[in-house]
Each structure stands twice: as structure tokens, then as C-alpha cells.
N, C-alpha and C positions, 0 to 999 in steps of 0.2 A: 438514523439508518444503521442495520447491522452490516457485518463483513459480507454475509451471503447477498443481501440486497445490493450492496456496492458492487459487487461482482455481476450481478445481473444488470445494474444500470450501465456498467463499463463496457460489457459485451452488446447490450442492446445499442449503444452509441457507437458501436464500431471500434472501440479502442483496442489496437493488436495486444494480444496476450503477453508477448515479450516485454511491454512497456512498463509492467507493473508486478508487484508480488503482495499478496494479501495473506499473512500468516494463518495457516490453517484451513485457508479457503482456495487460494490460487498460488501455487509454487510451482512456475514453469519448469520444465526439465528439457534438456539441459539448462542450467543457470545462463540467462542472457549477460552480455558483458557489462550492461549497466540498465538500471530500471529504477522506478520510483517505489517506494515500500510503504507498507503498514504493518506494525508489530506491536507486541506487548512488551512494554519495558520490565525490567526487573524489579522495579518498585510497585508494578501494578498499573501504572498509567499506560498510556498510548502513545507511539511515536511514529511520525511520517519523516520520510527522508529520502535519499538518493544512494543508491549502491553504483559504485564505479570504480573501476580498477581494483576490485578485489576489496574495496573498503566500504563500510557502511557509514554514511554522513546523516546524522539526525539533523532534521531542519526544524521541526516542531514537536513540542510535547502536548499531550491532550488528557484531560482528566477522564473523559468518556470516549467509549468506543464509537458513540454517535458522532462527537466533535472530531474525532481522528477520519472517519469515513468520510465526513463532509469535506475535511481539508484535501484528502486524496483526490476525491471527485473533482475539487476546484483545480487542482493541479494538473489532472489529466485532460480536462474538457476546455 
């Protein structure tokens, strides 16, 4: 699954927009106070985690975008 397909799946499932951020695909404005995220790591891997109180906490690292999308989907459904 790619990020755009993940966004479509979350929208279809009725997950509120403020619950998550997907880098380059869904970046809510204004920034919610806390949310789950999927982003590209500096080393080229993918990260999923939690943004809370102004800090990003990486929960998992993934080798592919597909694995990261699947992880965020599981976290939100």
C-alpha cells in the first residue's frame, strides 16, 4: 500500500483527519495537539509514531513504505 491509498482507506473508514499525519499526503492545518504519523526517516527508511506535546516519538521503523502504511493502518483501525 502506498501513502495515497492509505489516506483513501482511512477516509473510507471514517477516521477523523486530525488523528493522523501522512508526510506529503495528509498534513492537517492547523497542526493538531497530538496525532499518529508516518514519515520518511533521514536514512531513507520509514517511521510511524506519535506526536504529542510538541514532540515526535518514533514507535516503529520500516524498510518499505508498504510496511509503514500497514502499520499506521493497524494503529488507527
